[in-house]
C-alpha positions in Angstrom: 87.0 -77.1 -49.9 86.7 -76.3 -53.1 89.4 -77.7 -55.9 89.8 -76.8 -59.5 91.9 -79.1 -61.4 92.5 -77.2 -64.9 93.2 -78.7 -68.6 94.5 -82.3 -67.1 93.7 -85.0 -69.8 90.9 -86.7 -68.1 90.8 -90.6 -68.3 88.5 -92.7 -67.0 88.5 -96.4 -68.4 84.5 -97.2 -67.2 83.4 -94.6 -69.4 85.5 -94.3 -72.2 86.4 -91.0 -71.5 89.5 -89.5 -72.6 89.5 -85.6 -73.5 91.2 -82.6 -71.9 88.7 -81.2 -69.0 88.2 -79.1 -66.0 87.9 -81.7 -62.9 85.7 -79.4 -60.0 85.9 -80.9 -56.2 83.7 -79.4 -53.4 83.1 -80.8 -49.9 85.1 -84.0 -50.9 83.3 -85.2 -54.1 83.4 -84.4 -57.9 80.7 -81.9 -58.6 81.9 -81.4 -62.5 83.8 -82.7 -65.3 83.9 -80.5 -68.1 81.9 -77.2 -68.0 82.5 -75.7 -64.5 79.7 -73.6 -63.3 80.4 -69.4 -63.2 79.6 -69.4 -59.1 82.4 -72.4 -58.8 85.3 -70.6 -56.8 87.9 -73.0 -55.9 90.0 -72.2 -52.7 92.5 -74.2 -54.6 93.6 -74.3 -58.3 95.8 -77.1 -59.9 97.0 -76.4 -63.5 97.4 -80.5 -64.6 98.5 -79.3 -68.0 100.7 -82.0 -69.5 99.4 -84.4 -66.7 96.5 -87.3 -66.8 93.3 -86.9 -64.1 92.4 -90.7 -63.5 90.9 -92.5 -60.8 92.2 -93.7 -57.6 93.9 -97.2 -58.6 92.2 -100.3 -56.8 94.6 -102.9 -56.2 93.2 -106.6 -55.4 96.1 -108.0 -53.6 98.0 -106.2 -50.8 98.9 -107.8 -47.6 99.2 -104.7 -44.6 100.5 -107.0 -41.8 98.2 -105.9 -39.5 96.4 -108.1 -37.0 99.4 -108.8 -36.1 102.9 -105.8 -36.5 101.0 -102.9 -35.1 104.3 -102.2 -32.8 106.2 -101.9 -36.1 103.7 -99.4 -37.5 103.1 -101.5 -41.2 99.5 -100.2 -41.4 100.7 -96.7 -41.6 103.7 -97.7 -43.2 102.3 -99.7 -46.3 99.3 -97.3 -46.2 101.4 -94.8 -47.3 102.8 -96.5 -50.2 99.5 -97.3 -51.5 98.5 -93.7 -51.5 101.9 -92.9 -52.8 101.7 -94.9 -56.0 97.8 -94.1 -56.6 96.3 -97.0 -55.1 93.4 -95.6 -53.0 91.2 -98.8 -53.0 92.9 -101.8 -51.7 91.6 -105.3 -50.8 93.6 -106.8 -48.1 93.5 -111.1 -47.6 93.2 -112.7 -44.4 95.9 -114.4 -43.6 96.5 -111.7 -40.4 97.6 -112.5 -37.5 95.6 -114.0 -36.0 93.4 -114.8 -38.9 90.4 -112.5 -40.4 87.6 -114.6 -38.8 85.8 -112.7 -36.5 84.2 -109.6 -36.6 85.6 -107.5 -34.1 88.8 -107.7 -35.7 87.4 -106.7 -38.9 86.0 -103.5 -37.4 89.1 -102.9 -35.2 91.2 -103.0 -39.2 88.4 -100.8 -40.6 88.9 -98.8 -37.5 92.4 -98.2 -37.8 92.3 -97.6 -41.5 89.7 -95.2 -41.5 91.7 -93.3 -38.8 94.5 -92.9 -40.9 92.3 -90.9 -44.4 94.3 -93.1 -46.9 93.1 -95.7 -48.8 90.2 -97.5 -48.3 90.8 -100.6 -46.9 88.4 -103.4 -48.0 88.6 -106.9 -46.3 88.5 -110.0 -47.4 87.5 -112.6 -44.7 88.5 -116.1 -44.3 86.7 -118.5 -45.6 87.3 -121.4 -43.0 88.3 -121.0 -39.0 91.8 -120.7 -38.9 92.4 -121.1 -42.3 92.7 -124.9 -41.7 90.0 -125.8 -44.4 87.8 -127.6 -42.0 84.9 -125.9 -40.5 83.2 -122.9 -42.5 83.1 -119.1 -40.6 80.0 -116.6 -39.9 80.7 -115.3 -43.0 76.6 -113.5 -43.0 78.5 -112.2 -39.5 81.7 -111.0 -41.1 79.8 -109.4 -43.9 78.1 -107.3 -41.5 81.6 -106.0 -40.2 82.8 -104.9 -44.1 84.2 -108.2 -45.6 83.2 -108.2 -49.2 84.6 -111.9 -49.6 86.0 -115.1 -48.2 89.1 -116.8 -49.2 92.2 -119.0 -47.9 94.9 -116.4 -48.6 97.8 -119.0 -50.1 96.3 -121.7 -48.1 94.2 -124.6 -50.2 91.7 -126.2 -49.0 92.5 -130.1 -49.1 89.5 -131.2 -48.0 87.1 -130.6 -51.3 83.5 -131.6 -49.5 84.3 -128.4 -47.2 85.0 -126.3 -50.6 81.8 -127.6 -52.2 80.2 -126.4 -48.7 81.7 -123.4 -48.6 80.5 -122.6 -52.9 76.8 -124.1 -52.0 76.5 -121.3 -48.9 78.1 -118.5 -50.9 76.0 -118.7 -53.9 73.0 -119.2 -51.2 73.7 -115.9 -49.8 75.6 -114.0 -52.9 79.3 -113.9 -51.0 82.1 -114.1 -54.0 84.8 -116.5 -52.8 88.4 -115.7 -53.7 90.7 -118.7 -54.0 94.2 -118.8 -55.3 94.2 -121.7 -57.4 96.5 -124.9 -56.1 96.8 -128.2 -55.3 98.2 -128.8 -51.3 100.3 -131.5 -52.5 102.3 -130.1 -55.2 102.6 -126.9 -54.5 104.8 -127.5 -51.6 107.9 -126.5 -53.9 109.7 -123.0 -53.9 110.1 -122.1 -57.8 108.2 -123.0 -60.9 109.3 -127.0 -62.1 111.5 -127.1 -65.0 114.9 -127.1 -66.1 116.1 -124.0 -64.0 114.7 -125.4 -60.8 116.5 -128.6 -61.7 119.9 -127.3 -62.3 119.3 -125.3 -59.1 117.8 -128.4 -57.0 115.0 -126.2 -56.4 111.6 -128.5 -55.4 109.3 -127.2 -58.0 105.7 -126.4 -58.3 104.6 -128.0 -61.8 101.9 -126.0 -63.5 99.8 -128.9 -62.6 99.2 -127.7 -59.8 97.3 -124.7 -60.6 95.5 -126.8 -63.3 94.7 -129.4 -61.1 92.9 -126.8 -58.7 91.2 -125.3 -61.5 89.7 -128.3 -62.5 88.3 -129.6 -59.4 87.0 -126.0 -58.4 85.0 -125.6 -61.9 84.2 -128.8 -61.5 82.4 -128.0 -58.2 80.5 -124.7 -59.5 79.0 -127.1 -62.3 77.9 -129.5 -60.0 76.2 -126.1 -57.7 74.8 -124.5 -60.8 71.1 -124.3 -60.9 70.7 -126.3 -58.0 70.8 -123.7 -54.9 67.9 -121.2 -54.5 68.1 -117.6 -54.9 71.4 -117.6 -56.9 72.7 -119.6 -60.2 76.1 -120.2 -58.8 78.4 -119.0 -56.7 80.8 -116.2 -57.6 84.7 -117.0 -57.8 87.3 -114.5 -58.3 90.9 -117.0 -59.2 93.8 -114.5 -57.7 97.5 -114.8 -59.5 96.9 -117.1 -62.1 100.4 -118.0 -62.9 100.9 -120.3 -66.1 99.8 -120.5 -69.5 97.5 -123.7 -68.7 95.5 -122.4 -66.2 94.9 -119.3 -68.0 93.4 -121.5 -71.0 91.3 -123.2 -68.5 90.1 -120.1 -67.5 89.2 -118.6 -70.2 87.7 -121.7 -71.6 85.0 -121.4 -68.3 84.7 -117.7 -69.0 83.1 -118.7 -72.2 81.2 -121.3 -71.1 79.5 -118.8 -69.0 80.4 -120.1 -65.1 80.7 -116.1 -63.2 84.5 -116.7 -62.2 86.9 -113.7 -62.6 90.8 -113.8 -62.0 93.7 -111.7 -62.0 97.9 -111.8 -62.4 100.6 -110.5 -60.3 102.9 -107.9 -61.6 105.8 -110.6 -60.9 104.2 -113.3 -63.4 103.5 -109.9 -65.8 107.5 -109.0 -65.9 109.6 -111.9 -64.3 111.1 -115.2 -65.3 112.5 -117.9 -63.6 115.8 -117.1 -65.5 115.7 -114.3 -63.4 115.9 -116.3 -60.2 119.8 -116.5 -61.1 122.0 -118.0 -58.5 119.3 -118.2 -55.9 118.8 -114.7 -55.3 116.0 -114.9 -52.5 114.2 -111.5 -53.9 112.6 -114.1 -56.6 111.2 -116.0 -54.0 107.6 -115.4 -54.3 104.1 -117.4 -54.4 102.7 -118.1 -57.0 106.3 -118.5 -58.2 107.7 -116.5 -61.3 107.7 -119.8 -64.4 109.2 -119.9 -68.0 108.6 -117.1 -70.4 105.6 -119.6 -72.2 103.7 -118.8 -69.1 104.4 -114.6 -69.2 103.6 -114.2 -72.9 100.2 -116.6 -71.9 99.5 -114.1 -69.2 100.3 -110.4 -71.0 98.2 -111.7 -73.7 95.7 -113.1 -71.4 95.5 -109.4 -69.8 95.1 -107.7 -72.9 92.4 -109.7 -74.7 90.2 -109.6 -70.8 90.4 -112.7 -69.9 92.4 -111.6 -67.2 90.3 -108.9 -65.5 92.6 -107.0 -63.1 96.6 -106.4 -62.2 97.4 -106.6 -58.7 101.2 -105.8 -57.0 100.8 -108.9 -54.9 102.1 -106.7 -52.2 103.5 -108.9 -49.5 106.5 -107.1 -47.5 109.0 -109.1 -46.2 111.9 -108.4 -43.4 115.3 -108.2 -44.8 116.0 -111.2 -42.2 113.7 -113.7 -43.4 115.3 -112.5 -47.5 118.4 -113.4 -46.2 118.4 -116.4 -46.1 119.5 -119.7 -49.0 116.2 -119.8 -51.5 114.2 -122.5 -50.0 114.2 -121.1 -47.0 113.2 -117.6 -47.1 110.0 -116.4 -46.6 107.9 -115.5 -49.9 106.5 -112.1 -50.4 107.8 -108.4 -52.5 106.9 -105.2 -52.3 104.9 -103.5 -55.4 102.3 -101.6 -54.2 104.5 -98.2 -55.2 105.1 -99.8 -58.5 102.1 -100.7 -59.6 101.1 -98.2 -61.8 104.3 -97.7 -63.5 104.8 -101.2 -64.1 101.2 -101.3 -65.9 102.2 -98.6 -68.1 105.7 -100.7 -68.7 103.3 -103.5 -70.1 101.6 -101.6 -72.4 104.5 -99.7 -73.7 105.9 -103.2 -74.7 103.0 -104.7 -76.0 102.0 -101.9 -78.1 98.7 -100.8 -75.8 97.4 -97.2 -75.1 98.0 -95.8 -71.5 94.0 -96.3 -71.5 94.5 -100.0 -71.5 96.9 -99.6 -68.6 94.6 -98.0 -66.7 91.6 -100.3 -67.3 93.5 -103.7 -65.7 94.0 -100.9 -62.7 90.8 -99.5 -62.3 87.8 -100.5 -64.3 88.3 -104.3 -63.9 89.1 -104.3 -60.4 85.6 -102.5 -60.1 83.6 -105.3 -62.0 85.6 -107.5 -59.0 84.8 -105.9 -56.3 81.0 -105.0 -57.8 80.8 -101.5 -56.5 81.1 -98.2 -58.2 85.0 -97.8 -57.5 87.0 -95.8 -59.9 84.5 -93.6 -62.1 84.7 -89.8 -62.8 80.8 -89.7 -62.8 79.6 -87.0 -60.9 78.8 -87.4 -56.8 79.9 -91.0 -57.2 84.0 -90.1 -56.1 85.2 -89.2 -53.2 88.7 -87.9 -53.2 91.3 -88.1 -50.5 91.7 -85.1 -47.8 95.1 -84.6 -49.5 95.5 -83.7 -53.4 98.9 -85.6 -53.7 97.0 -88.5 -52.2 93.7 -88.1 -54.2 92.1 -90.6 -55.9 92.2 -88.3 -58.9 96.0 -88.2 -59.1 97.9 -86.5 -61.8 100.2 -88.4 -63.4 102.5 -87.7 -66.7 102.1 -90.5 -69.2 104.3 -92.6 -71.0 107.7 -93.7 -69.0 107.9 -90.6 -66.7 105.3 -93.2 -64.6 108.5 -96.1 -64.0 110.9 -93.4 -63.2 108.9 -91.6 -60.9 107.3 -94.4 -59.3 110.5 -96.5 -58.5 111.7 -93.1 -57.2 109.2 -93.3 -54.7 109.4 -96.6 -54.0 112.8 -96.3 -52.0 111.2 -94.1 -49.5 107.9 -95.5 -48.5 107.5 -99.5 -48.6 108.5 -101.3 -46.4 110.9 -104.6 -47.6 113.4 -106.8 -48.1 117.3 -105.6 -48.7 120.0 -107.5 -49.7 122.8 -107.5 -47.3 126.5 -108.7 -48.1 128.7 -110.3 -46.0 127.6 -110.9 -41.9 128.3 -109.6 -38.6 131.7 -111.4 -37.1 131.6 -114.1 -34.1 131.0 -113.0 -31.2 130.5 -114.4 -27.8 127.6 -115.9 -26.6 126.9 -113.8 -23.9 127.4 -110.9 -25.9 125.0 -111.9 -28.5 122.4 -112.8 -25.6 123.1 -108.9 -24.1 122.9 -107.2 -27.1 119.3 -109.2 -28.1 118.0 -108.5 -24.6 118.6 -104.9 -24.9 116.9 -104.8 -28.1 114.1 -106.5 -27.0 114.3 -104.1 -23.6 113.8 -101.2 -26.0 111.1 -102.7 -28.4 109.4 -103.6 -25.1 109.7 -99.9 -24.2 108.0 -98.6 -26.9 105.7 -101.7 -27.1 104.8 -99.9 -23.6 104.4 -96.7 -24.6 102.2 -97.5 -27.8 99.6 -99.6 -25.1 99.4 -96.1 -23.0 99.2 -94.0 -26.3 96.5 -96.7 -27.4 94.3 -96.4 -24.0 94.8 -92.5 -23.5 93.2 -92.1 -27.0 91.2 -95.1 -28.4 89.6 -97.1 -25.5 87.0 -94.9 -24.9 85.8 -95.0 -28.2 85.6 -98.8 -28.7 83.2 -101.3 -27.5 84.2 -103.7 -25.2 84.7 -107.0 -27.8 87.3 -104.6 -29.6 88.6 -103.2 -26.1 89.4 -106.9 -25.6 90.7 -107.6 -29.2 92.9 -105.0 -29.4 94.6 -106.2 -25.9 94.9 -109.9 -27.0 97.1 -108.6 -30.1 98.8 -106.0 -28.0 99.6 -109.0 -25.4 100.9 -111.5 -28.1 102.6 -108.7 -30.3 104.3 -108.1 -26.4 105.0 -111.5 -25.9 106.6 -111.8 -29.5 108.7 -108.8 -29.0 109.8 -110.8 -25.3 111.2 -113.7 -27.3 107.8 -115.7 -25.4 105.8 -118.5 -27.6 102.4 -118.8 -26.1 101.1 -122.3 -26.3 97.4 -122.9 -25.0 95.8 -125.9 -24.2 91.5 -126.1 -23.7 89.2 -123.1 -24.4 88.1 -120.8 -22.3 84.2 -119.3 -22.2 84.3 -116.0 -24.7 81.6 -114.8 -22.5 80.8 -113.9 -19.0 80.4 -113.4 -16.1 83.1 -115.9 -15.4 85.7 -115.9 -12.6 89.1 -117.3 -13.7 91.1 -118.5 -11.0 95.0 -119.0 -12.0 98.1 -120.0 -10.1 100.3 -117.2 -10.1 104.5 -117.5 -10.9 105.9 -114.0 -12.6 105.4 -110.6 -13.7 104.5 -111.8 -16.7 101.1 -113.8 -15.7 99.1 -111.4 -16.6 100.8 -110.7 -20.2 100.4 -114.3 -20.9 96.4 -114.6 -19.7 95.3 -111.6 -21.8 97.1 -113.2 -24.5 95.1 -116.2 -24.4 92.1 -115.0 -23.1 91.7 -111.4 -22.3 89.8 -110.5 -18.8 90.4 -107.6 -16.3 92.3 -108.5 -13.4 92.5 -108.4 -9.5 96.0 -107.6 -8.3 97.9 -106.7 -6.0 98.3 -102.8 -4.8 101.8 -103.0 -5.5 101.8 -103.6 -9.1 100.2 -99.7 -9.7 103.2 -98.1 -8.5 105.3 -101.0 -11.0 106.9 -98.1 -13.9 105.8 -98.4 -16.9 103.7 -101.0 -16.2 102.0 -100.5 -13.6 100.2 -97.7 -16.0 99.4 -100.1 -18.5 98.1 -102.5 -16.4 96.2 -99.7 -14.5 94.7 -98.7 -18.2 93.1 -101.8 -19.1 91.4 -101.9 -16.2 92.7 -104.1 -13.1 91.1 -104.1 -9.8 94.0 -103.3 -6.8 93.4 -105.0 -2.9 95.4 -104.0 -0.3 96.1 -107.6 1.4 96.6 -106.5 4.2 93.5 -104.8 4.7 90.2 -106.9 5.7 88.3 -103.9 4.7 89.7 -103.2 1.6 89.1 -106.7 1.2 85.4 -106.9 1.0 84.9 -103.4 -0.8 87.1 -105.4 -3.9 84.8 -108.2 -3.6 81.5 -106.3 -3.7 82.9 -104.3 -6.8 84.1 -108.0 -8.2 80.5 -109.2 -7.6 79.6 -105.9 -9.7 81.1 -106.3 -12.7 80.6 -110.4 -12.7 76.8 -109.3 -12.8 77.5 -107.2 -15.7 78.9 -109.8 -17.3 82.0 -108.9 -17.2 85.3 -111.8 -17.3 87.9 -111.6 -14.3 90.9 -113.4 -13.5 92.2 -113.7 -9.8 95.7 -114.7 -8.6 94.3 -116.6 -5.0 97.5 -117.7 -4.2 97.9 -114.0 -3.2 101.5 -113.7 -4.4 103.8 -115.0 -6.8 105.7 -118.6 -6.3 108.8 -120.9 -7.6 106.4 -122.5 -10.3 107.2 -126.4 -8.9 104.9 -125.9 -5.6 101.2 -124.5 -5.0 100.6 -121.9 -2.3 97.3 -121.8 -0.4 94.7 -120.8 -1.4 92.5 -117.8 -0.3 88.7 -118.1 -0.4 87.6 -114.1 0.2 87.6 -113.2 -3.3 85.4 -116.5 -4.6 82.8 -114.7 -2.6 82.2 -112.4 -5.4 81.4 -115.8 -7.8 78.9 -117.4 -5.5 77.3 -113.6 -5.0 77.3 -113.4 -8.6 76.2 -116.9 -9.3 79.3 -116.6 -11.6 81.1 -119.7 -13.0 84.4 -120.2 -11.9 87.1 -121.8 -14.5 90.4 -123.1 -13.3 93.9 -122.6 -15.4 97.0 -123.5 -14.3 100.2 -121.4 -16.1 103.7 -122.5 -16.4 107.1 -121.4 -18.5 108.3 -124.3 -20.0 112.1 -124.2 -21.8 111.5 -125.7 -25.4 115.0 -126.3 -26.2 115.9 -128.1 -22.8 112.9 -129.7 -21.4 111.4 -128.8 -18.2 110.4 -125.4 -16.1 111.6 -122.1 -17.2 112.9 -120.1 -14.2 113.9 -116.9 -16.0 110.1 -115.4 -15.4 110.1 -116.1 -11.6 109.6 -113.0 -9.4 110.0 -114.4 -5.9 112.2 -113.7 -2.9 114.7 -111.2 -3.2 114.1 -110.4 -6.8 113.7 -107.5 -7.8 111.1 -106.8 -10.7 114.4 -105.1 -12.2 116.3 -108.1 -12.7 113.2 -110.4 -13.0 112.4 -108.5 -16.3 116.2 -108.5 -17.4 116.2 -112.3 -16.5 113.1 -112.6 -18.9 114.9 -110.6 -21.5 117.9 -113.0 -21.7 116.2 -115.9 -21.9 116.5 -118.8 -24.5 113.4 -121.1 -25.9 111.2 -119.6 -22.7 107.3 -120.8 -23.4 104.0 -119.9 -22.4 101.9 -122.6 -21.3 98.1 -122.0 -20.2 95.9 -124.8 -19.9 91.9 -124.3 -19.0 90.1 -127.0 -16.9 86.4 -127.6 -16.8 84.0 -124.8 -15.3 82.9 -124.9 -12.4 78.9 -123.6 -11.1 78.9 -121.8 -8.0 75.5 -123.3 -7.0 75.4 -124.5 -3.2 79.2 -124.0 -2.8 81.1 -123.2 0.0 84.1 -120.6 -0.5 86.9 -122.7 1.4 86.0 -126.0 0.2 85.5 -124.7 -3.3 89.1 -122.4 -2.6 90.4 -125.9 -1.8 89.0 -127.5 -4.6 89.8 -125.5 -7.2 93.8 -125.3 -6.0 94.2 -129.4 -6.1 92.1 -129.0 -10.2 94.6 -126.1 -10.7 97.5 -129.0 -9.5 96.7 -131.8 -11.5 96.5 -128.9 -14.8 100.0 -127.5 -13.8 101.4 -131.8 -14.0 99.2 -133.6 -16.4 99.4 -137.6 -17.0 101.8 -138.2 -19.9 
């Protein structure tokens, strides 16, 4: 489609262009700015008189809440909010659930984001596994998956030696390390240290928490400078500087020649600790907003170029997590839609021009990313599919920005809102039933979403991506049902592997998939369960008619084929659900598949525990005359339901008899079910 934008004020900070000109777009690419070829015939012409045509904004800190909250549609809503605010390229920190420390998770995030055709997503990979600050991730593999750098999000690295090794490794291969400077011990407060925090009785975070971390980081950078082959030093981007003292250290490091860039959030640029007022939990932020002198220094640093970029630090938080006492509220606020308006407000208040506001949102972040983002040179910028979501967003200059962006912000982003008063007191039983009904509604929606994913996406994904998607979907379902998952031990990452488990509930497949995805062998009755049966079938479950010996042999043959192909399978050799207290005899037939395929067998034990009162939890039991509906409702009503999965030691099949092996595995599962104190 050919589009012609006429009479707009074309502004591009990267090239210094600021003129009234036409912009011609063909096949999703800018082909001309200014003089348009006479043979260019536009299918759509837009009159941008009185408007600004500028590069799409680049936001270096936008949390999309995925992986982790796919059931809530967070990716769609936050991406729509970003594009509504003119942001067409954004960086996603690695503190998702699970953490972005595996290539498959990065692939899945980029795959889902690209399907939306909204903004471009640039993921940050985790610097250490699980953000635990102990073991470095496989940075090369994560880079191949699309990570543009590596960071710790809000989690400081306590072990300085780990940080040193991370910088050395990053320097060797040319990676950029993204860190928010904050000392682990001094950064445990909830508000900036100062008179206000003292008066309100809030635990303070001193500016020293930032400066100590910066001193440590800069010393490590100096220590590695010139000593790493192939690179003079590691590139470091400092996320969300918050204090005047910290900014002074950054300015000094830049003058010294250290390869450092930094950004500041719109919160710290416009707010101070006075705005907390009387415990306004909407101001519970990380890093905290500080005093007036800090805000003034940050505004000046952004103007003089010491600070390279302005970021929204967009972090959507549920309203329930904000309507809590200030110290208990979850930190975060939404701001991605307000980014341009707040940048223009800053420029206007400090006597700067619109070009300066665009600089900190386009060419400034571009210099951090090190890629050609946000320029209007012909053939170098691809607009989005719809012009109102395009990289070349036409916007009214001046005060109109703030008014328009604020109005749209009310409609799109998911953010915390205050609620006056509270619910009236009701009986515990009524509360339990209302909560169970709400869980049931969310679970049905999640199941329907799972069926849609199976129908539309499974055919395009690789097996590792499919397993990751199954695991994350299962974990989200457990969260919806109020089930806590605890895993002890570890299963081999790849097959051929046959896992052997005890059987307690309809919930077992969900729990085991959340711990380690696999294909299950289940009784044929499961296929006829409403909704759940279709979902379990779509995940590749093999069914067996227990009463038919011929069918059992067919399934054993099929299992052996899948094991030879490297699959991971799970069986319940008891053949039916037990009461969670005693272990039924194990059937040995299915073990023949592992012997035939020379596959390792991994015993595991599954149990449901009451984390509040202790002991076993009978909520999910599915035995005797209990119907499936009754068991599901009992699970939905349960409090403190914890699913525990314990993996044993893998056992090779060499020279084993299936009946003897079956008895040995039963003893091992029994031992895992009742571990010694």
